[in-house]
BATOR-696166 format. One line per 5 residues: number of its first residue (from 1); their letters; for each residue x, y, z of C-alpha. Coordinates in steps of 0.1 Angstrom, whole numbers, padded with zeros to 4 digits. Layout:
REM BATOR-696166
NUM> A> X,Y,Z  ...
//
This chain:
REM BATOR-696166
1> MLRRR> 0001,0000,0000  0028,0023,0007  0050,0033,-0020  0087,0031,-0022  0093,0067,-0020
6> LIIAP> 0083,0066,0017  0113,0043,0023  0137,0066,0004  0129,0098,0022  0120,0090,0058
11> LCVAL> 0142,0119,0072  0123,0144,0050  0091,0131,0062  0100,0133,0098  0114,0168,0096
16> AFAGI> 0085,0181,0077  0058,0167,0098  0077,0176,0129  0075,0213,0117  0039,0210,0109
21> VTAQR> 0031,0197,0144  0054,0223,0162  0037,0251,0143  0003,0236,0149  0009,0236,0186
26> QIDGM> 0021,0273,0187  -0009,0285,0166  -0038,0266,0181  -0026,0266,0217  -0044,0235,0225
31> KQKAF> -0056,0232,0260  -0074,0197,0260  -0053,0166,0258  -0080,0146,0241  -0084,0173,0215
36> YDELL> -0046,0176,0211  -0043,0139,0205  -0068,0140,0177  -0053,0171,0162  -0020,0154,0158
41> YLPNE> -0034,0136,0129  -0049,0168,0114  -0023,0195,0109  -0037,0228,0097  -0040,0227,0059
46> NLLNH> -0024,0260,0054  0007,0248,0072  0006,0216,0051  0008,0237,0020  0036,0257,0035
51> FTAGM> 0057,0228,0048  0052,0202,0020  0064,0222,-0009  0078,0195,-0033  0071,0168,-0009
56> SSIIA> 0033,0166,-0008  0032,0130,-0020  0057,0119,0007  0037,0136,0034  0005,0120,0020
61> DFLWI> 0021,0086,0025  0031,0095,0061  -0003,0107,0069  -0019,0077,0054  0000,0056,0079
66> RCIHY> -0014,0078,0106  -0049,0074,0092  -0046,0036,0093  -0034,0038,0129  -0061,0062,0138
71> TAQHF> -0088,0040,0122  -0074,0008,0139  -0072,0025,0173  -0108,0037,0172  -0120,0003,0158
76> KGDGK> -0107,-0013,0190  -0118,0017,0211  -0149,0039,0210  -0158,0032,0173  -0166,0069,0165
81> FTWLN> -0140,0076,0136  -0149,0114,0140  -0120,0126,0118  -0119,0098,0092  -0135,0118,0065
86> HMCNM> -0113,0149,0071  -0082,0127,0071  -0089,0110,0038  -0099,0144,0021  -0066,0159,0033
91> ITRLD> -0045,0131,0021  -0061,0131,-0012  -0057,0168,-0016  -0020,0164,-0010  -0018,0135,-0035
96> PYFAA> -0049,0132,-0058  -0034,0102,-0074  -0030,0081,-0043  -0057,0054,-0053  -0052,0032,-0022
101> VYRYG> -0065,0062,0000  -0097,0065,-0020  -0102,0028,-0021  -0095,0019,0016  -0107,0052,0030
106> GIFLA> -0141,0044,0011  -0141,0009,0027  -0134,0023,0062  -0162,0049,0058  -0187,0024,0045
111> ALKAD> -0179,-0006,0065  -0168,0009,0098  -0183,0044,0101  -0214,0035,0081  -0213,0068,0062
116> DDASI> -0220,0054,0027  -0226,0090,0013  -0190,0099,0022  -0177,0067,0009  -0193,0070,-0025
121> DLLKR> -0182,0106,-0028  -0146,0099,-0018  -0145,0071,-0043  -0162,0091,-0071  -0135,0118,-0067
126> GMIRN> -0108,0090,-0068  -0123,0078,-0101  -0118,0112,-0117  -0081,0113,-0108  -0074,0075,-0113
131> PDAWE> -0097,0065,-0142  -0077,0033,-0147  -0081,0021,-0110  -0109,-0006,-0114  -0110,-0009,-0076
136> LPYEI> -0127,0024,-0071  -0159,0018,-0091  -0158,-0017,-0077  -0160,-0004,-0042  -0188,0019,-0050
141> AMTYL> -0207,-0010,-0063  -0201,-0029,-0031  -0213,0001,-0011  -0245,0003,-0030  -0250,-0035,-0024
146> LNRGD> -0239,-0039,0012  -0249,-0005,0027  -0279,0003,0005  -0291,-0033,-0002  -0326,-0024,0010
151> QPDSP> -0330,0003,-0016  -0347,-0009,-0048  -0323,0009,-0072  -0292,-0003,-0055  -0286,-0033,-0079
156> IHAAR> -0290,-0010,-0108  -0263,0015,-0096  -0240,-0014,-0086  -0243,-0030,-0119  -0234,0003,-0136
161> YLAMA> -0202,0008,-0115  -0192,-0029,-0119  -0193,-0023,-0157  -0171,0007,-0152  -0147,-0015,-0133
166> VETGK> -0146,-0041,-0161  -0143,-0015,-0187  -0109,-0003,-0173  -0096,-0036,-0188  -0076,-0042,-0156
171> APAFV> -0102,-0057,-0134  -0095,-0094,-0124  -0119,-0121,-0133  -0137,-0122,-0100  -0152,-0087,-0107
176> ADVAS> -0168,-0101,-0138  -0181,-0130,-0117  -0198,-0106,-0091  -0214,-0088,-0120  -0227,-0121,-0133
181> SLQGA> -0239,-0130,-0097  -0256,-0095,-0096  -0273,-0101,-0128  -0287,-0135,-0115  -0302,-0141,-0083
186> HNLTD> -0287,-0111,-0064  -0271,-0132,-0037  -0257,-0104,-0017  -0242,-0127,0009  -0220,-0144,-0017
191> IERAM> -0211,-0110,-0031  -0201,-0097,0004  -0181,-0129,0011  -0162,-0126,-0022  -0154,-0090,-0014
196> WEKTR> -0139,-0098,0021  -0121,-0128,0008  -0103,-0105,-0017  -0096,-0080,0012  -0080,-0109,0033
201> TNEDP> -0051,-0110,0010  -0043,-0073,0014  -0008,-0065,0027  -0020,-0043,0055  -0025,-0062,0088
206> FLRDL> -0055,-0041,0099  -0074,-0047,0066  -0065,-0084,0069  -0079,-0085,0105  -0110,-0066,0095
211> AERKL> -0117,-0090,0067  -0112,-0120,0089  -0137,-0106,0113  -0162,-0098,0086  -0159,-0134,0073
216> VELDL> -0165,-0149,0108  -0196,-0125,0111  -0209,-0140,0077  -0203,-0175,0091  -0223,-0165,0123
221> RGVCA> -0252,-0153,0102  -0251,-0185,0083  -0254,-0204,0117  -0284,-0182,0126  -0301,-0192,0094
226> TLDRA> -0295,-0229,0103  -0308,-0224,0137  -0340,-0207,0122  -0346,-0239,0103  -0341,-0259,0133
231> ILAYT> -0367,-0238,0153  -0392,-0243,0125  -0385,-0282,0127  -0389,-0281,0165  -0422,-0262,0162
236> ARFNR> -0436,-0287,0137  -0425,-0316,0158  -0439,-0304,0192  -0466,-0280,0180  -0450,-0252,0199
241> PPRTL> -0420,-0230,0194  -0389,-0234,0215  -0383,-0209,0242  -0344,-0213,0243  -0318,-0231,0222
246> EDLVA> -0315,-0256,0250  -0350,-0268,0240  -0336,-0276,0205  -0309,-0298,0222  -0333,-0314,0245
251> GRVID> -0357,-0320,0216  -0328,-0336,0196  -0333,-0311,0168  -0297,-0300,0170  -0267,-0319,0188
256> QIPAD> -0255,-0287,0207  -0255,-0250,0208  -0230,-0235,0184  -0198,-0218,0196  -0189,-0182,0186
261> PFGGT> -0151,-0177,0181  -0154,-0141,0192  -0170,-0151,0226  -0207,-0141,0216  -0238,-0161,0223
266> FFIDP> -0266,-0175,0202  -0302,-0170,0215  -0337,-0169,0204  -0352,-0134,0205  -0389,-0125,0214
271> TGAAQ> -0399,-0129,0179  -0388,-0165,0178  -0358,-0158,0155  -0322,-0171,0161  -0298,-0143,0169
276> NTTVL> -0261,-0139,0177  -0247,-0112,0199  -0215,-0107,0180  -0235,-0099,0148  -0260,-0078,0166
281> DSRVE> -0233,-0058,0183  -0217,-0052,0150  -0250,-0039,0135  -0255,-0017,0167  -0222,-0001,0162
286> RTRNA> -0226,0005,0123  -0263,0019,0128  -0251,0041,0158  -0224,0055,0135  -0249,0063,0108
291> LRTAI> -0270,0081,0134  -0239,0100,0147  -0233,0111,0111  -0268,0123,0107  -0267,0141,0141
296> NAYNK> -0234,0159,0130  -0251,0168,0097  -0282,0182,0115  -0258,0202,0138  -0240,0216,0109
301> TQGHL> -0271,0227,0089  -0293,0238,0118  -0267,0253,0141  -0277,0232,0171  -0281,0196,0182
306> PSSLQ> -0315,0178,0175  -0338,0179,0205  -0347,0143,0196  -0338,0117,0170  -0371,0123,0152
311> DLVTA> -0358,0157,0143  -0335,0140,0120  -0365,0126,0099  -0384,0159,0102  -0353,0178,0088
316> HIMDA> -0351,0152,0060  -0316,0143,0072  -0327,0106,0074  -0354,0086,0056  -0389,0084,0066
321> ALPPH> -0381,0063,0096  -0354,0060,0120  -0334,0027,0118  -0346,0004,0146  -0324,-0009,0172
326> PYTNR> -0309,-0043,0162  -0318,-0059,0195  -0356,-0066,0197  -0374,-0046,0224  -0344,-0021,0228
331> TWQYD> -0345,0015,0217  -0319,0042,0210  -0311,0064,0240  -0302,0099,0229  -0288,0128,0249
336> PATGE> -0297,0161,0233  -0272,0180,0255  -0242,0161,0241  -0255,0145,0210  -0244,0110,0222
341> IN> -0264,0080,0214  -0264,0046,0230
//
């Protein structure tokens, strides 16, 4: 992912970035440590233009390392990714031809922050500067399928961008296979698995770890589907639905309750469907990030935080209805004083 020029000129990078951070400290006079820690990733753009004369692409490489570190840190921490959009935009302004930032920044925005609008916008800008990079229209197609799969026109948009990827003449065979799958039964699970299988071969360890986790989540979703069939079999045999998974074992419908490699648990929710806490927790985080993005957008356009989450719908920041909490019988808890949501 990182180009060889980064290895050739590490001293230049260190000196230039040191100058940026030093000047940033003097100008901004940061008082809060938390804010200072975030701002280390975000030097003032005017300072960047001043200090990176002739070395903008080198500094872009260096900042991309910081961006990956930032993303990995918050993935393991609070999961907020507040500055991710800004960081990707800054790096691509420094080096508009840095295709990897557009691609993996788009993946981070869509898969982690659940900000598919920002993901698609970043990838589209990357396509203008890197028309031969098949990966960029391909990732837009994946965002339409995986983040907007519930929208009727998503397959149409995805097919169009997949065609663009193939038209570059550089896309590998699996892209054409995905396009064929899309034109067939629209099996989004298979498409999603193919995407993460491909990402698992990336040289960056964080992306490999992320792909491994997503593939396990896909397996867990498959186990839930199998348990749903077992629940139907139990109901048909005993003329009543099972209350717990232990009932399925006692009724000899399944041999044992499946294990979750991430330490989560399987259970039957109040609607009678099989669920897994690892999968649900992942959905909670993605949906919460989408709501955070909407809250920030409302604050920016209205000049104040929404008094309730319903304001996001009233102001047309979100669709006609708020996304439900992934856990049945739970609701989102919103604090209008801070804008935080749990």
